[in-house]
Each structure stands twice: as C-alpha cells, then as structure tokens.
N, CA, C, O and the ligand as a Tripos MOL2 file, in Angstrom:
@<TRIPOS>MOLECULE
protein
  281   279    71     0     0
PROTEIN
NO_CHARGES

@<TRIPOS>ATOM
      1 N         -63.7480  122.7730  177.7840 N.3       1 MET1
      2 CA        -63.6400  123.5120  176.4160 C.3       1 MET1
      3 C         -63.0000  124.8570  176.8000 C.2       1 MET1
      4 O         -63.3060  125.3660  177.8790 O.2       1 MET1
      5 N         -62.0490  125.5130  175.8980 N.am      2 ASN2
      6 CA        -61.1710  126.5610  175.8790 C.3       2 ASN2
      7 C         -61.8140  127.4430  175.0100 C.2       2 ASN2
      8 O         -61.1840  128.4850  174.8290 O.2       2 ASN2
      9 N         -63.1680  127.3190  174.2530 N.am      3 PHE3
     10 CA        -63.8380  128.3830  173.5360 C.3       3 PHE3
     11 C         -64.1530  129.5690  174.3850 C.2       3 PHE3
     12 O         -64.7530  129.5680  175.4600 O.2       3 PHE3
     13 N         -63.6820  130.5230  173.7680 N.am      4 LYS4
     14 CA        -64.1870  131.7960  174.6550 C.3       4 LYS4
     15 C         -65.7370  132.2220  173.7790 C.2       4 LYS4
     16 O         -65.8270  132.4270  172.5690 O.2       4 LYS4
     17 N         -66.8320  132.2730  174.7680 N.am      5 VAL5
     18 CA        -68.0380  132.3050  174.4830 C.3       5 VAL5
     19 C         -68.7900  133.4040  175.2590 C.2       5 VAL5
     20 O         -68.3460  133.7000  176.3680 O.2       5 VAL5
     21 N         -69.8170  134.0010  174.8200 N.am      6 THR6
     22 CA        -70.8360  134.6330  175.4800 C.3       6 THR6
     23 C         -72.1610  133.8680  175.4860 C.2       6 THR6
     24 O         -72.5080  133.2920  174.4550 O.2       6 THR6
     25 N         -72.9170  133.8280  176.5760 N.am      7 ASP7
     26 CA        -74.0260  132.7560  176.5310 C.3       7 ASP7
     27 C         -75.0880  133.7690  176.8790 C.2       7 ASP7
     28 O         -75.3860  133.9510  178.0600 O.2       7 ASP7
     29 N         -75.6820  134.4450  175.8870 N.am      8 TYR8
     30 CA        -76.7380  135.5200  175.8850 C.3       8 TYR8
     31 C         -77.9450  134.8830  176.6210 C.2       8 TYR8
     32 O         -78.3610  135.4190  177.6470 O.2       8 TYR8
     33 N         -78.5510  133.6970  176.1060 N.am      9 ASP9
     34 CA        -79.6400  133.0630  176.6200 C.3       9 ASP9
     35 C         -79.5790  131.8660  177.4760 C.2       9 ASP9
     36 O         -80.5830  131.2420  177.8190 O.2       9 ASP9
     37 N         -78.2170  131.5230  177.8550 N.am     10 ASN10
     38 CA        -78.0710  130.3190  178.7500 C.3      10 ASN10
     39 C         -78.3750  128.9820  178.0170 C.2      10 ASN10
     40 O         -78.5760  127.9250  178.6160 O.2      10 ASN10
     41 N         -78.3920  129.1250  176.6840 N.am     11 GLU11
     42 CA        -78.5350  127.8400  175.9230 C.3      11 GLU11
     43 C         -77.7160  127.8640  174.8870 C.2      11 GLU11
     44 O         -77.3580  126.7380  174.5430 O.2      11 GLU11
     45 N         -77.2610  128.7960  174.2220 N.am     12 ASN12
     46 CA        -76.6570  128.8160  172.9110 C.3      12 ASN12
     47 C         -75.3530  129.6780  173.0110 C.2      12 ASN12
     48 O         -75.4210  130.8560  172.6600 O.2      12 ASN12
     49 N         -74.2330  129.1910  173.4430 N.am     13 PRO13
     50 CA        -72.9630  129.8730  173.7060 C.3      13 PRO13
     51 C         -72.6280  130.4030  172.2640 C.2      13 PRO13
     52 O         -72.7610  129.6760  171.2800 O.2      13 PRO13
     53 N         -72.1500  131.8110  172.1760 N.am     14 THR14
     54 CA        -71.7510  132.3590  171.0350 C.3      14 THR14
     55 C         -70.1010  132.4340  170.9700 C.2      14 THR14
     56 O         -69.4710  132.9990  171.8640 O.2      14 THR14
     57 N         -69.5870  131.9430  170.0680 N.am     15 LEU15
     58 CA        -68.1410  131.8060  170.0120 C.3      15 LEU15
     59 C         -67.5670  133.2320  169.7160 C.2      15 LEU15
     60 O         -68.1350  133.9410  168.8850 O.2      15 LEU15
     61 N         -66.5120  133.6440  170.3440 N.am     16 HIS16
     62 CA        -65.5750  134.7410  169.9800 C.3      16 HIS16
     63 C         -64.3450  134.2980  169.3080 C.2      16 HIS16
     64 O         -63.8100  133.2060  169.4940 O.2      16 HIS16
     65 N         -63.9120  135.2670  168.4730 N.am     17 CYS17
     66 CA        -62.5370  135.1760  168.0280 C.3      17 CYS17
     67 C         -61.5290  135.2020  169.2540 C.2      17 CYS17
     68 O         -61.6140  136.0580  170.1350 O.2      17 CYS17
     69 N         -60.5300  134.1600  169.2430 N.am     18 PRO18
     70 CA        -59.4740  134.2340  170.4210 C.3      18 PRO18
     71 C         -58.4560  135.1420  169.9050 C.2      18 PRO18
     72 O         -57.4740  135.2880  170.6330 O.2      18 PRO18
     73 N         -58.4800  135.7230  168.9060 N.am     19 LYS19
     74 CA        -57.4290  136.8810  168.6010 C.3      19 LYS19
     75 C         -57.7250  138.1180  168.6760 C.2      19 LYS19
     76 O         -56.7710  138.8820  168.8270 O.2      19 LYS19
     77 N         -59.0080  138.6690  168.6040 N.am     20 CYS20
     78 CA        -59.4150  139.9210  168.8770 C.3      20 CYS20
     79 C         -60.8540  140.1330  169.6920 C.2      20 CYS20
     80 O         -61.3920  141.2280  169.8570 O.2      20 CYS20
     81 N         -61.2620  139.1040  170.0730 N.am     21 ASP21
     82 CA        -62.5310  139.1770  170.8760 C.3      21 ASP21
     83 C         -63.8310  139.1910  170.0150 C.2      21 ASP21
     84 O         -64.8910  138.8870  170.5620 O.2      21 ASP21
     85 N         -63.8030  139.5260  168.7080 N.am     22 CYS22
     86 CA        -65.0740  139.6340  167.9240 C.3      22 CYS22
     87 C         -65.8560  138.5000  168.1390 C.2      22 CYS22
     88 O         -65.3640  137.3710  168.1420 O.2      22 CYS22
     89 N         -67.1420  138.7420  168.3320 N.am     23 GLU23
     90 CA        -68.2210  137.7070  168.3570 C.3      23 GLU23
     91 C         -68.8740  137.3540  166.9950 C.2      23 GLU23
     92 O         -69.6770  136.4240  166.9100 O.2      23 GLU23
     93 N         -68.5590  138.0210  166.0650 N.am     24 TYR24
     94 CA        -69.1420  137.7140  164.7800 C.3      24 TYR24
     95 C         -67.9030  136.9470  164.0990 C.2      24 TYR24
     96 O         -66.8290  137.3920  163.6950 O.2      24 TYR24
     97 N         -68.4680  135.5300  164.1130 N.am     25 THR25
     98 CA        -67.4260  134.5250  163.5010 C.3      25 THR25
     99 C         -68.1680  133.7040  162.5750 C.2      25 THR25
    100 O         -69.3900  133.6200  162.6930 O.2      25 THR25
    101 N         -67.4790  133.0250  161.5650 N.am     26 HIS26
    102 CA        -68.0250  132.2130  160.6240 C.3      26 HIS26
    103 C         -67.3420  131.0540  160.4500 C.2      26 HIS26
    104 O         -66.1220  131.1090  160.2940 O.2      26 HIS26
    105 N         -67.9960  129.8590  160.4470 N.am     27 LEU27
    106 CA        -67.5180  128.5460  160.2650 C.3      27 LEU27
    107 C         -67.1370  128.5310  158.8830 C.2      27 LEU27
    108 O         -67.9830  128.8060  158.0330 O.2      27 LEU27
    109 N         -65.7290  128.1830  158.4970 N.am     28 GLN28
    110 CA        -65.3480  128.2120  157.1980 C.3      28 GLN28
    111 C         -65.0850  126.7750  156.5640 C.2      28 GLN28
    112 O         -65.1410  126.5770  155.3510 O.2      28 GLN28
    113 N         -64.8070  125.8440  157.4550 N.am     29 LYS29
    114 CA        -64.3150  124.5450  157.1700 C.3      29 LYS29
    115 C         -64.3820  123.4850  158.2960 C.2      29 LYS29
    116 O         -64.1120  123.7840  159.4590 O.2      29 LYS29
    117 N         -64.7280  122.3120  157.9400 N.am     30 VAL30
    118 CA        -64.7760  121.2360  158.9020 C.3      30 VAL30
    119 C         -64.0020  120.0020  158.2460 C.2      30 VAL30
    120 O         -64.2940  119.5510  157.1380 O.2      30 VAL30
    121 N         -63.0440  119.5420  159.0110 N.am     31 ASN31
    122 CA        -61.9390  118.5520  158.5480 C.3      31 ASN31
    123 C         -62.0870  117.2650  159.4670 C.2      31 ASN31
    124 O         -62.1660  117.4750  160.6770 O.2      31 ASN31
    125 N         -62.1200  116.2610  159.1210 N.am     32 GLU32
    126 CA        -62.0160  114.8430  159.9840 C.3      32 GLU32
    127 C         -60.6630  114.6890  160.0070 C.2      32 GLU32
    128 O         -60.0070  114.8810  158.9830 O.2      32 GLU32
    129 N         -60.0540  114.3040  161.2430 N.am     33 GLU33
    130 CA        -58.7350  114.1840  161.4190 C.3      33 GLU33
    131 C         -58.5090  112.9530  162.2580 C.2      33 GLU33
    132 O         -59.3890  112.4400  162.9490 O.2      33 GLU33
    133 N         -57.1230  112.4590  162.1410 N.am     34 THR34
    134 CA        -56.9750  111.4280  163.3470 C.3      34 THR34
    135 C         -55.9320  111.8840  164.2200 C.2      34 THR34
    136 O         -54.9320  112.3080  163.6410 O.2      34 THR34
    137 N         -55.9250  111.8980  165.2650 N.am     35 PHE35
    138 CA        -54.9990  112.3120  166.3740 C.3      35 PHE35
    139 C         -54.8780  111.2900  167.3390 C.2      35 PHE35
    140 O         -55.7880  110.9160  168.0790 O.2      35 PHE35
    141 N         -53.4080  110.7260  167.2990 N.am     36 GLU36
    142 CA        -52.8410  109.6080  168.1050 C.3      36 GLU36
    143 C         -53.8670  108.3230  167.8210 C.2      36 GLU36
    144 O         -54.1940  107.6370  168.7890 O.2      36 GLU36
    145 N         -54.3220  108.0300  166.6270 N.am     37 ASP37
    146 CA        -55.0600  107.0210  166.2660 C.3      37 ASP37
    147 C         -56.3790  106.9760  166.8070 C.2      37 ASP37
    148 O         -56.9320  105.9180  167.1050 O.2      37 ASP37
    149 N         -56.9630  108.2560  166.9570 N.am     38 ARG38
    150 CA        -58.2790  108.3290  167.4120 C.3      38 ARG38
    151 C         -59.0050  109.4010  166.6530 C.2      38 ARG38
    152 O         -58.3990  110.4330  166.3640 O.2      38 ARG38
    153 N         -60.3620  109.2170  166.2800 N.am     39 PRO39
    154 CA        -60.9750  110.2270  165.3820 C.3      39 PRO39
    155 C         -61.1740  111.6390  166.0360 C.2      39 PRO39
    156 O         -61.4310  111.7510  167.2350 O.2      39 PRO39
    157 N         -61.0610  112.5610  165.3100 N.am     40 GLY40
    158 CA        -61.3130  113.9810  165.9200 C.3      40 GLY40
    159 C         -61.5860  114.8430  164.4910 C.2      40 GLY40
    160 O         -61.4680  114.4510  163.3300 O.2      40 GLY40
    161 N         -61.9280  115.9500  164.9260 N.am     41 VAL41
    162 CA        -62.3030  116.9760  163.8540 C.3      41 VAL41
    163 C         -61.6600  118.2940  164.0700 C.2      41 VAL41
    164 O         -61.4910  118.6480  165.2370 O.2      41 VAL41
    165 N         -61.2850  119.0540  163.1200 N.am     42 THR42
    166 CA        -61.0170  120.4360  163.1920 C.3      42 THR42
    167 C         -61.9850  121.4580  162.5670 C.2      42 THR42
    168 O         -62.5710  121.2480  161.5050 O.2      42 THR42
    169 N         -62.1290  122.7270  163.3950 N.am     43 LEU43
    170 CA        -63.2480  123.4330  162.8500 C.3      43 LEU43
    171 C         -62.4990  124.8550  162.6010 C.2      43 LEU43
    172 O         -62.0380  125.4520  163.5740 O.2      43 LEU43
    173 N         -62.3880  125.3520  161.3940 N.am     44 THR44
    174 CA        -61.6700  126.6170  160.9500 C.3      44 THR44
    175 C         -62.7320  127.7020  160.9460 C.2      44 THR44
    176 O         -63.7920  127.4700  160.3650 O.2      44 THR44
    177 N         -62.5450  128.7990  161.5140 N.am     45 PHE45
    178 CA        -63.4730  130.0620  161.6890 C.3      45 PHE45
    179 C         -62.7420  131.0500  160.9940 C.2      45 PHE45
    180 O         -61.5420  130.9680  160.7320 O.2      45 PHE45
    181 N         -63.5310  132.0350  160.6860 N.am     46 LYS46
    182 CA        -63.0180  133.4300  160.4180 C.3      46 LYS46
    183 C         -63.8320  134.4990  161.0470 C.2      46 LYS46
    184 O         -65.0610  134.4710  160.9930 O.2      46 LYS46
    185 N         -63.2000  135.3930  161.6120 N.am     47 CYS47
    186 CA        -64.1040  136.5410  162.3000 C.3      47 CYS47
    187 C         -64.2260  137.7390  161.2540 C.2      47 CYS47
    188 O         -63.4820  137.8030  160.2750 O.2      47 CYS47
    189 N         -65.0760  138.5510  161.4890 N.am     48 GLU48
    190 CA        -65.3800  139.7590  160.7540 C.3      48 GLU48
    191 C         -64.2990  140.6230  160.7360 C.2      48 GLU48
    192 O         -64.3140  141.4500  159.8240 O.2      48 GLU48
    193 N         -63.3650  140.6490  161.5060 N.am     49 GLU49
    194 CA        -62.0330  141.3960  161.4540 C.3      49 GLU49
    195 C         -60.9020  140.6880  160.5790 C.2      49 GLU49
    196 O         -59.7680  141.1360  160.4100 O.2      49 GLU49
    197 N         -61.3890  139.5630  160.0800 N.am     50 GLY50
    198 CA        -60.3430  138.8360  159.1560 C.3      50 GLY50
    199 C         -59.6200  137.9350  159.7090 C.2      50 GLY50
    200 O         -58.7790  137.3840  158.9990 O.2      50 GLY50
    201 N         -59.7380  137.5690  161.0170 N.am     51 HIS51
    202 CA        -58.6230  136.5010  161.6510 C.3      51 HIS51
    203 C         -59.2300  135.1870  161.3230 C.2      51 HIS51
    204 O         -60.4380  134.9640  161.3980 O.2      51 HIS51
    205 N         -58.2600  134.2640  160.9260 N.am     52 GLU52
    206 CA        -58.7830  132.7240  160.8690 C.3      52 GLU52
    207 C         -58.2100  132.2470  162.0180 C.2      52 GLU52
    208 O         -57.1340  132.6620  162.4500 O.2      52 GLU52
    209 N         -59.0840  131.1290  162.6950 N.am     53 PHE53
    210 CA        -58.4770  130.3770  163.8820 C.3      53 PHE53
    211 C         -59.3200  128.8630  163.7330 C.2      53 PHE53
    212 O         -60.4300  128.6150  163.2600 O.2      53 PHE53
    213 N         -58.4700  128.1420  164.2390 N.am     54 THR54
    214 CA        -58.7860  126.5890  164.2010 C.3      54 THR54
    215 C         -58.8160  125.9590  165.3210 C.2      54 THR54
    216 O         -57.8270  126.0020  166.0520 O.2      54 THR54
    217 N         -60.0550  125.1820  165.7180 N.am     55 TYR55
    218 CA        -60.0010  124.4830  166.8030 C.3      55 TYR55
    219 C         -60.2820  122.9750  166.5320 C.2      55 TYR55
    220 O         -61.0580  122.5420  165.6800 O.2      55 TYR55
    221 N         -59.4650  122.1920  167.4620 N.am     56 SER56
    222 CA        -59.7810  120.7740  167.2310 C.3      56 SER56
    223 C         -60.5960  120.2970  168.3480 C.2      56 SER56
    224 O         -60.5710  120.8900  169.4270 O.2      56 SER56
    225 N         -61.3560  119.2030  168.1420 N.am     57 LEU57
    226 CA        -62.0240  118.3980  169.1570 C.3      57 LEU57
    227 C         -61.7250  116.9900  168.8140 C.2      57 LEU57
    228 O         -61.9280  116.4650  167.7190 O.2      57 LEU57
    229 N         -61.1310  116.3350  170.0550 N.am     58 MET58
    230 CA        -60.5030  115.0720  169.9940 C.3      58 MET58
    231 C         -60.8550  114.4530  171.5620 C.2      58 MET58
    232 O         -61.3860  114.9470  172.5570 O.2      58 MET58
    233 N         -60.3290  113.2350  171.2750 N.am     59 ASN59
    234 CA        -60.5280  112.5190  172.6210 C.3      59 ASN59
    235 C         -59.2170  112.1960  173.2370 C.2      59 ASN59
    236 O         -58.3370  111.6430  172.5760 O.2      59 ASN59
    237 N         -59.0610  112.5190  174.4670 N.am     60 HIS60
    238 CA        -57.5900  112.4950  175.3990 C.3      60 HIS60
    239 C         -58.0340  111.7960  176.6340 C.2      60 HIS60
    240 O         -58.9150  112.2800  177.3430 O.2      60 HIS60
    241 N         -57.4030  110.5860  176.9300 N.am     61 LYS61
    242 CA        -57.5700  109.8050  178.1610 C.3      61 LYS61
    243 C         -59.0740  109.6430  178.7150 C.2      61 LYS61
    244 O         -59.3280  109.5610  179.9170 O.2      61 LYS61
    245 N         -59.8840  109.6140  177.8560 N.am     62 GLY62
    246 CA        -61.2720  109.4160  178.1110 C.3      62 GLY62
    247 C         -62.0780  110.5500  178.0170 C.2      62 GLY62
    248 O         -63.3040  110.4400  177.9820 O.2      62 GLY62
    249 N         -61.5330  111.5900  177.9740 N.am     63 TYR63
    250 CA        -62.2650  112.8650  177.8190 C.3      63 TYR63
    251 C         -62.3540  113.4170  176.2040 C.2      63 TYR63
    252 O         -61.4330  113.2570  175.4030 O.2      63 TYR63
    253 N         -63.5250  114.0360  175.9130 N.am     64 THR64
    254 CA        -63.2540  114.5950  174.7830 C.3      64 THR64
    255 C         -62.8940  116.3580  175.1350 C.2      64 THR64
    256 O         -63.5470  117.0510  175.9140 O.2      64 THR64
    257 N         -61.8360  116.7590  174.4270 N.am     65 GLN65
    258 CA        -61.2840  118.0180  174.6530 C.3      65 GLN65
    259 C         -61.3290  118.9980  173.4770 C.2      65 GLN65
    260 O         -61.4320  118.5320  172.3420 O.2      65 GLN65
    261 N         -61.2580  120.3650  173.6720 N.am     66 SER66
    262 CA        -60.8880  121.0830  172.4810 C.3      66 SER66
    263 C         -59.5070  121.9090  172.7120 C.2      66 SER66
    264 O         -58.9890  122.2330  173.7810 O.2      66 SER66
    265 N         -59.1020  122.1330  171.4760 N.am     67 PHE67
    266 CA        -57.6930  122.7740  171.5400 C.3      67 PHE67
    267 C         -57.7220  123.6950  170.5680 C.2      67 PHE67
    268 O         -58.1360  123.3520  169.4610 O.2      67 PHE67
    269 N         -57.2850  125.0460  170.7990 N.am     68 LEU68
    270 CA        -56.9170  126.0890  169.7300 C.3      68 LEU68
    271 C         -55.4600  125.6580  169.1650 C.2      68 LEU68
    272 O         -54.3990  125.6130  169.7870 O.2      68 LEU68
    273 N         -55.7300  125.3370  167.7360 N.am     69 ILE69
    274 CA        -54.4910  124.7400  167.1080 C.3      69 ILE69
    275 C         -53.7890  125.9800  166.4170 C.2      69 ILE69
    276 O         -52.5630  125.9920  166.3110 O.2      69 ILE69
    277 N         -54.6780  127.1690  165.8830 N.am     70 SER70
    278 CA        -53.8820  127.8800  165.1360 C.3      70 SER70
    279 C         -54.7760  129.2950  165.2110 C.2      70 SER70
    280 O         -54.3880  130.3030  164.6190 O.2      70 SER70
    281 ZN        -60.7270  138.3320  165.0720 Zn       71 ZN71
@<TRIPOS>BOND
     1     1     2 1
     2     2     3 1
     3     3     4 2
     4     3     5 am
     5     5     6 1
     6     6     7 1
     7     7     8 2
     8     7     9 am
     9     9    10 1
    10    10    11 1
    11    11    12 2
    12    11    13 am
    13    13    14 1
    14    14    15 1
    15    15    16 2
    16    15    17 am
    17    17    18 1
    18    18    19 1
    19    19    20 2
    20    19    21 am
    21    21    22 1
    22    22    23 1
    23    23    24 2
    24    23    25 am
    25    25    26 1
    26    26    27 1
    27    27    28 2
    28    27    29 am
    29    29    30 1
    30    30    31 1
    31    31    32 2
    32    31    33 am
    33    33    34 1
    34    34    35 1
    35    35    36 2
    36    35    37 am
    37    37    38 1
    38    38    39 1
    39    39    40 2
    40    39    41 am
    41    41    42 1
    42    42    43 1
    43    43    44 2
    44    43    45 am
    45    45    46 1
    46    46    47 1
    47    47    48 2
    48    47    49 am
    49    49    50 1
    50    50    51 1
    51    51    52 2
    52    51    53 am
    53    53    54 1
    54    54    55 1
    55    55    56 2
    56    55    57 am
    57    57    58 1
    58    58    59 1
    59    59    60 2
    60    59    61 am
    61    61    62 1
    62    62    63 1
    63    63    64 2
    64    63    65 am
    65    65    66 1
    66    66    67 1
    67    67    68 2
    68    67    69 am
    69    69    70 1
    70    70    71 1
    71    71    72 2
    72    71    73 am
    73    73    74 1
    74    74    75 1
    75    75    76 2
    76    75    77 am
    77    77    78 1
    78    78    79 1
    79    79    80 2
    80    79    81 am
    81    81    82 1
    82    82    83 1
    83    83    84 2
    84    83    85 am
    85    85    86 1
    86    86    87 1
    87    87    88 2
    88    87    89 am
    89    89    90 1
    90    90    91 1
    91    91    92 2
    92    91    93 am
    93    93    94 1
    94    94    95 1
    95    95    96 2
    96    95    97 am
    97    97    98 1
    98    98    99 1
    99    99   100 2
   100    99   101 am
   101   101   102 1
   102   102   103 1
   103   103   104 2
   104   103   105 am
   105   105   106 1
   106   106   107 1
   107   107   108 2
   108   107   109 am
   109   109   110 1
   110   110   111 1
   111   111   112 2
   112   111   113 am
   113   113   114 1
   114   114   115 1
   115   115   116 2
   116   115   117 am
   117   117   118 1
   118   118   119 1
   119   119   120 2
   120   119   121 am
   121   121   122 1
   122   122   123 1
   123   123   124 2
   124   123   125 am
   125   125   126 1
   126   126   127 1
   127   127   128 2
   128   127   129 am
   129   129   130 1
   130   130   131 1
   131   131   132 2
   132   131   133 am
   133   133   134 1
   134   134   135 1
   135   135   136 2
   136   135   137 am
   137   137   138 1
   138   138   139 1
   139   139   140 2
   140   139   141 am
   141   141   142 1
   142   142   143 1
   143   143   144 2
   144   143   145 am
   145   145   146 1
   146   146   147 1
   147   147   148 2
   148   147   149 am
   149   149   150 1
   150   150   151 1
   151   151   152 2
   152   151   153 am
   153   153   154 1
   154   154   155 1
   155   155   156 2
   156   155   157 am
   157   157   158 1
   158   158   159 1
   159   159   160 2
   160   159   161 am
   161   161   162 1
   162   162   163 1
   163   163   164 2
   164   163   165 am
   165   165   166 1
   166   166   167 1
   167   167   168 2
   168   167   169 am
   169   169   170 1
   170   170   171 1
   171   171   172 2
   172   171   173 am
   173   173   174 1
   174   174   175 1
   175   175   176 2
   176   175   177 am
   177   177   178 1
   178   178   179 1
   179   179   180 2
   180   179   181 am
   181   181   182 1
   182   182   183 1
   183   183   184 2
   184   183   185 am
   185   185   186 1
   186   186   187 1
   187   187   188 2
   188   187   189 am
   189   189   190 1
   190   190   191 1
   191   191   192 2
   192   191   193 am
   193   193   194 1
   194   194   195 1
   195   195   196 2
   196   195   197 am
   197   197   198 1
   198   198   199 1
   199   199   200 2
   200   199   201 am
   201   201   202 1
   202   202   203 1
   203   203   204 2
   204   203   205 am
   205   205   206 1
   206   206   207 1
   207   207   208 2
   208   207   209 am
   209   209   210 1
   210   210   211 1
   211   211   212 2
   212   211   213 am
   213   213   214 1
   214   214   215 1
   215   215   216 2
   216   215   217 am
   217   217   218 1
   218   218   219 1
   219   219   220 2
   220   219   221 am
   221   221   222 1
   222   222   223 1
   223   223   224 2
   224   223   225 am
   225   225   226 1
   226   226   227 1
   227   227   228 2
   228   227   229 am
   229   229   230 1
   230   230   231 1
   231   231   232 2
   232   231   233 am
   233   233   234 1
   234   234   235 1
   235   235   236 2
   236   235   237 am
   237   237   238 1
   238   238   239 1
   239   239   240 2
   240   239   241 am
   241   241   242 1
   242   242   243 1
   243   243   244 2
   244   243   245 am
   245   245   246 1
   246   246   247 1
   247   247   248 2
   248   247   249 am
   249   249   250 1
   250   250   251 1
   251   251   252 2
   252   251   253 am
   253   253   254 1
   254   254   255 1
   255   255   256 2
   256   255   257 am
   257   257   258 1
   258   258   259 1
   259   259   260 2
   260   259   261 am
   261   261   262 1
   262   262   263 1
   263   263   264 2
   264   263   265 am
   265   265   266 1
   266   266   267 1
   267   267   268 2
   268   267   269 am
   269   269   270 1
   270   270   271 1
   271   271   272 2
   272   271   273 am
   273   273   274 1
   274   274   275 1
   275   275   276 2
   276   275   277 am
   277   277   278 1
   278   278   279 1
   279   279   280 2
@<TRIPOS>SUBSTRUCTURE
     1 MET1         2 RESIDUE 1 A MET
     2 ASN2         6 RESIDUE 1 A ASN
     3 PHE3        10 RESIDUE 1 A PHE
     4 LYS4        14 RESIDUE 1 A LYS
     5 VAL5        18 RESIDUE 1 A VAL
     6 THR6        22 RESIDUE 1 A THR
     7 ASP7        26 RESIDUE 1 A ASP
     8 TYR8        30 RESIDUE 1 A TYR
     9 ASP9        34 RESIDUE 1 A ASP
    10 ASN10       38 RESIDUE 1 A ASN
    11 GLU11       42 RESIDUE 1 A GLU
    12 ASN12       46 RESIDUE 1 A ASN
    13 PRO13       50 RESIDUE 1 A PRO
    14 THR14       54 RESIDUE 1 A THR
    15 LEU15       58 RESIDUE 1 A LEU
    16 HIS16       62 RESIDUE 1 A HIS
    17 CYS17       66 RESIDUE 1 A CYS
    18 PRO18       70 RESIDUE 1 A PRO
    19 LYS19       74 RESIDUE 1 A LYS
    20 CYS20       78 RESIDUE 1 A CYS
    21 ASP21       82 RESIDUE 1 A ASP
    22 CYS22       86 RESIDUE 1 A CYS
    23 GLU23       90 RESIDUE 1 A GLU
    24 TYR24       94 RESIDUE 1 A TYR
    25 THR25       98 RESIDUE 1 A THR
    26 HIS26      102 RESIDUE 1 A HIS
    27 LEU27      106 RESIDUE 1 A LEU
    28 GLN28      110 RESIDUE 1 A GLN
    29 LYS29      114 RESIDUE 1 A LYS
    30 VAL30      118 RESIDUE 1 A VAL
    31 ASN31      122 RESIDUE 1 A ASN
    32 GLU32      126 RESIDUE 1 A GLU
    33 GLU33      130 RESIDUE 1 A GLU
    34 THR34      134 RESIDUE 1 A THR
    35 PHE35      138 RESIDUE 1 A PHE
    36 GLU36      142 RESIDUE 1 A GLU
    37 ASP37      146 RESIDUE 1 A ASP
    38 ARG38      150 RESIDUE 1 A ARG
    39 PRO39      154 RESIDUE 1 A PRO
    40 GLY40      158 RESIDUE 1 A GLY
    41 VAL41      162 RESIDUE 1 A VAL
    42 THR42      166 RESIDUE 1 A THR
    43 LEU43      170 RESIDUE 1 A LEU
    44 THR44      174 RESIDUE 1 A THR
    45 PHE45      178 RESIDUE 1 A PHE
    46 LYS46      182 RESIDUE 1 A LYS
    47 CYS47      186 RESIDUE 1 A CYS
    48 GLU48      190 RESIDUE 1 A GLU
    49 GLU49      194 RESIDUE 1 A GLU
    50 GLY50      198 RESIDUE 1 A GLY
    51 HIS51      202 RESIDUE 1 A HIS
    52 GLU52      206 RESIDUE 1 A GLU
    53 PHE53      210 RESIDUE 1 A PHE
    54 THR54      214 RESIDUE 1 A THR
    55 TYR55      218 RESIDUE 1 A TYR
    56 SER56      222 RESIDUE 1 A SER
    57 LEU57      226 RESIDUE 1 A LEU
    58 MET58      230 RESIDUE 1 A MET
    59 ASN59      234 RESIDUE 1 A ASN
    60 HIS60      238 RESIDUE 1 A HIS
    61 LYS61      242 RESIDUE 1 A LYS
    62 GLY62      246 RESIDUE 1 A GLY
    63 TYR63      250 RESIDUE 1 A TYR
    64 THR64      254 RESIDUE 1 A THR
    65 GLN65      258 RESIDUE 1 A GLN
    66 SER66      262 RESIDUE 1 A SER
    67 PHE67      266 RESIDUE 1 A PHE
    68 LEU68      270 RESIDUE 1 A LEU
    69 ILE69      274 RESIDUE 1 A ILE
    70 SER70      278 RESIDUE 1 A SER
    71 ZN71       281 GROUP 0 **** ****
C-alpha cells in the first residue's frame, strides 16, 4: 500500500493527505470501478486544508494494490 499513515496504536493506521501531510482527512466518495476487466474501487478524500485526493484499490497480477490516482 502506498498510503501515508501514522499508526498511533499499532492497530488502526491514520491516513495522511499526500499533498500536505495533514492527518485530518475525510472520506468523501466511494465508487465501484472496473480496471482492465477486474473490479476495483476508488476512494476520494478531502483533508482539512482543502486538498482532494483519490486512491484506487484494484487487483493486479494476483495482488491487491492501491494507487494514488489524483
Ligand atoms: Zn492536504
């Protein structure tokens, strides 16, 4: 996974904004997607500094991987 996180309690990683490193982020939207004929999702977040960013989760060569797509 390429999520930038802080793991304060070793159980529940806290997502950071990839643009400003702010750890106060809010999930805005979840979309089902198809990537190369395989199911996946995109997760769009907004940080408290106003940046929007989107990660995808998809299968690739047998692995499940995340990609920052915007
Ligand atoms: Zn930000």
